KEKENU-350114 format. One record per atom (N, C-alpha, C): residue in three letters; x, y, z. Coordinates in steps of 0.02 Angstrom, whole numbers, plus 50000, padded with zeros to 5 digits. Layout:
! residues N
ALAXYZ ...
END
This chain:
! residues 163
MET500494994550009 MET500035002150011 MET500525008350016 PRO500385009849974 PRO500705016149952 PRO500595020250032 ARG501155024850046 ARG501225028750101 ARG500815035450054 ILE500515040150119 ILE500295045950100 ILE500625050750144 ILE500975054050112 ILE501455060450144 ILE501165066050137 ARG500955065950187 ARG500675075250194 ARG501045081650219 ARG501195084950168 ARG501655091850162 ARG501375095750194 ARG501545103250224 ARG501305107150258 ARG501465112150225 PRO501225116450217 PRO500985122750160 PRO501705124350185 ILE501965130550122 ILE502405134550121 ILE502025140250153 THR502515143250216 THR502465149150219 THR502975154950220 ASN502855160350192 ASN503565165250212 ASN503315172850221 HIS503175174150273 HIS502925180650313 HIS502905181650365 TYR502795188450391 TYR502795190150462 TYR502675184950500 ASP501965182450491 ASP501595178450539 ASP501695172050573 MET502585169350534 MET502555162250553 MET502415162350622 GLY502875165950666 GLY503015165750738 GLY502485165250773 ARG501875166250769 ARG501375167850769 ARG500935161350801 ASP500445161450845 ASP499875156150850 ASP499495151850752 PRO499685146250742 PRO499535142950694 PRO498685144150704 GLY498455143850752 GLY497585142550747 GLY497175147750714 PRO496535145850727 PRO496105151050687 PRO496105158350730 PRO495985163750674 PRO496265169750694 PRO495795171650739 ARG495795175350790 ARG495425178450816 ARG494335183250806 SER494805183650731 SER494125187750698 SER494345186350603 GLU493845189250570 GLU494055188250520 GLU494415195050473 GLN494715199650541 GLN494875206650531 GLN495695203250506 GLN495915208950488 GLN496865206650470 GLN497135207550533 PRO497755205050549 PRO498425201150508 PRO497795195550494 PHE497795193650429 PHE497565182950430 PHE498125179950444 ARG497805174350438 ARG498085168850480 ARG498705165550390 THR499215161850419 THR499575159250377 THR499295156350317 PRO499645158350262 PRO499345156750195 PRO499115150850218 THR498515146650166 THR498375140750151 THR498825139150082 ARG498955142750028 ARG499525140649981 ARG499925148949966 THR500365147049964 THR500885154049953 THR500695155549899 PRO500595162149888 PRO500485165349840 PRO501105167149776 ARG501065165049714 ARG501285166849655 ARG501385172349660 LEU501905177149682 LEU502075184049702 LEU502775186149684 LEU502885191649631 LEU503665190849628 LEU503575200749622 LEU504085203449679 LEU503625212049678 LEU504635213149685 SER504615220049666 SER505155223349647 SER505285226449721 ARG505895229249704 ARG506065232149784 ARG505845239149782 PRO505775240249850 PRO505305245949863 PRO505545250549839 GLY505185257649810 GLY505505262449765 GLY505705261249714 THR505785258049666 THR506335257949605 THR505645258449539 HIS505105255949547 HIS504615258649509 HIS504205261549506 PRO504315267149542 PRO503785273549556 PRO502995276349490 ASP503365276749456 ASP502595274649393 ASP502435268249350 HIS502605264149377 HIS502465256249339 HIS502175252149405 VAL502085245049390 VAL501785242049455 VAL502465241249495 ASP502155237049532 ASP502535235149602 ASP502765225649586 GLY502465225949540 GLY502565216849530 GLY502225214949497 GLY501935208649508 GLY501375203649482 GLY501425199349516 TRP500595195949514 TRP500155191549557 TRP500005186549498 TRP500175179549504 TRP499825174049463 TRP499525169349518 PRO498985171749508 PRO498315168549540 PRO498355161949532 TRP498285157449576 TRP498025149549560 TRP497535147749516 THR497095152049526 THR496345151549499 THR496185155649475 SER495565153749441 SER495205163149429 SER494555167349471 ASN494675163149519 ASN494195162849568 ASN494825171949621 LEU494985174949600 LEU495395179149650 LEU495255181549741 THR494685183249717 THR494315185149786 THR494665177749853 ALA494635172349828 ALA494755166249861 ALA495445165449887 GLU495975170049842 GLU496575168649851 GLU496935175449892 LEU496115182349911 LEU496685186749927 LEU496875187449990 HIS496465183650040 HIS496755182750101 HIS497445182150099 ASP497685177450067 ASP498295176950077 ASP498795179550029 LEU498685185949975 LEU499135188749959 LEU498985193749979 ILE498545196250017 ILE498545200750090 ILE499115199050142 SER499105195850148 SER499535191550224 SER500215191750198 VAL500625191150120 VAL501225191350120 VAL501425200050111 LEU500635204650078 LEU500965211750068 LEU500945215750125 THR500845211950169 THR500775216050241 THR501295219950260 PRO501995216650263 PRO502385219950273 PRO502635224550247 ARG502435226050182 ARG502675232150138 ARG502185237050154 LEU501585233450134 LEU500825237950133 LEU500615239850195 GLY500705236050240 GLY500245236550309 GLY499635234350312 PRO499025235550350 PRO498375235050334 PRO498115233450270 THR497835231750240 THR497385232650178 THR496625238050177 ALA496525241750149 ALA496005244050161 ALA495475242850123 ARG495845242850041 ARG495355244049979 ARG495895241849910 ILE495475237049889 ILE495705236449818 ILE495305237249756 SER495715240849748 SER495125241049641 SER495645236449589 PHE494955232449552 PHE495315228549516 PHE494595226349464 ASP494725225349383 ASP494005225049360 ASP493895216949364 TRP493575216349455 TRP493295208449455 TRP492955204649409 ASN492825196949391 ASN492725193749335 ASN492085191949406 ALA491535186349374 ALA490815186249405 ALA491225180149456 VAL491525175749437 VAL491575171949486 VAL491865173849573 SER492395177249558 SER492625181349606 SER492075186349648 LEU491425189849607 LEU491115194449665 LEU490545189349692 THR490535182549645 THR489785179549700 THR490235175849729 GLN490925175449740 GLN491485171449819 GLN491405176949854 ARG491445182449856 ARG491505188949870 ARG490875189749943 ARG490325187249900 ARG489445187849930 ARG489575186649983 ILE489725180849978 ILE489675174750017 ILE490095175050105 ASP490745179450076 ASP491235176650114 ASP491095183750177 ASN491455181650257 ASN491315187050293 ASN491535192250297 TYR491185196750326 TYR491815205350305 TYR492235204950333 ASP492905206150293 ASP493625206950324 ASP493765214350334 GLY493415218850315 GLY493705225850329 GLY493975227350269 ILE494205224850212 ILE494235226050136 ILE493645228750103 ALA493885232850075 ALA493295235250022 ALA493525237449966 LEU493175230649922 LEU493255229949841 LEU492965234249808 HIS493235236549760 HIS492965239749722 HIS493145238649626 GLY492765241349570 GLY492965240349538 GLY493555246049504 PRO493985245949437 PRO494385248049413 PRO494445256049415 ASP494765259749443 ASP494915266449459 ASP494795268949387 THR494735275649397 THR494865278849325 THR495305277849297 GLY495655275649225 GLY495995276949188 GLY496645269349209 GLN496295265649258 GLN496635260949279 GLN496355253449222 PRO497195251949200 PRO497125245749158 PRO496815240749183 ALA496635237349126 ALA496305228749124 ALA496965223949147 GLY496825220949196 GLY497385216949234 GLY497915219049266 VAL497785224549316 VAL498195229749360 VAL497565230449416 MET497935227249482 MET497745227949548 MET497945233649572 HIS497395238749610 HIS497835243349649 HIS497415242449711 LEU498265240949775 LEU497875240949841 LEU498165248749869 ILE497625250749896 ILE497875253349976 ILE497885252850034 GLY498265252050065 GLY498375250550145 GLY497995256650208 THR497815252950251 THR497455258650296 THR497875264350321 ASN498745265950319 ASN499205269550320 ASN499125272750248 GLY498735275350205 GLY498975279250139 GLY499395273450083 ALA499915266650128 ALA500355264850072 ALA499925263950014 GLN500045262349943 GLN499895259949898 GLN500395254449857 MET500065251049826 MET500575244549775 MET500095244149718 THR500235242749667 THR499835241849602 THR500385231749584 LEU500035229149558 LEU500125222549540 LEU500005220949476 LEU500185218449428 LEU499945214949370 LEU499965209749399 VAL499225209249359 VAL498845201849382 VAL498865197149324 ILE499205190949329 ILE499105186049270 ILE498765183249274 PRO498215181249227 PRO497885175949209 PRO498155169549239 ALA497635165549268 ALA497875159349312 ALA497945154749257 ASP497745152849195 ASP497935149949147 ASP498255150649125 THR498755154049123 THR499335159149092 THR499875151249095 PRO500145149849020 PRO500955144149047 PRO501335142849083 PRO501825144149116 PRO502075145349139 PRO502515146949134 ALA502825146949086 ALA503455149849046 ALA503255158349031 LEU502755157849007 LEU502505163349017 LEU502555169549093 ALA502135164449098 ALA501985168449180 ALA502445170649211 ASP503035164949213 ASP503535169249237 ASP503865172949194 SER504115175649160 SER504385180349097 SER503785188049140 GLN503375186949123 GLN502765191349155 GLN502875195249226 LEU502935190749266 LEU503165192049332 LEU503815194049344 ARG504555191649305 ARG504805195049319 ARG504835203749277 ARG504625203749227 ARG504675209849202 ARG504275214449230 ALA503625213049269 ALA503325215449310 ALA503845217649371 SER504125214549404 SER504385217649474 SER505075217649437 GLY505365220649391 GLY505775224149355 GLY506355218549358 MET506465212049367 MET507225210749372 MET507315206249302 SER507735204849289 SER507755204149208 SER507775193749195 LEU507825194549128 LEU507315187549131 LEU508075182049104 PRO508075175849125 PRO508555173249128 PRO508705173649059 PRO509565173549031 PRO509865171748973 PRO509405167648924 SER509205163848937 SER508765158748902 SER507955158148861 ALA507775166548937 ALA507185169248904 ALA507325172948840 HIS507975178748858 HIS508005181648812 HIS507965178648746 GLN508425173548739 GLN508575172248674 GLN507795170148654 ARG507355166048686 ARG506875162748633 ARG506365169448629 GLN506405174948662 GLN506145179948652 GLN506365183048579 ASN506825182348578 ASN507065187748515 ASN507105184848449 ARG506875177348458 ARG506855172348392 ARG506195175848354 
END
């Protein structure tokens, strides 16, 4: 009979030392992410007029992954107050059944490009992320994440793009 190996989710944010039990409320800070977000950020202050990085969600239900995303952004953004994005129907439907968590979701701001998410912290800090569709092929998503974060592409990726 094959052995079943249960793996712990990978965590990489400030809350690792806290009690891993359920949160005391649905408010921030949220508990340890259930899945580590596929996120790549630029160094703070390196892209003042562009996006601050890229997020490649696991599914098309973005609101189901928001708490995990916000958990890893909290050290840089602080508690999140508002998120503007062009939400899809799946995400909006899910959001209606979630408990209130203190985060206001809005449609895109005036002039906000499609596929770009604006996050605003309760302290006024702001972050802009390129949201890469969940069904994007991994190699293409990787290059988009790197470009959004200002990281250079590996040499082999440059060669493929220049063909």
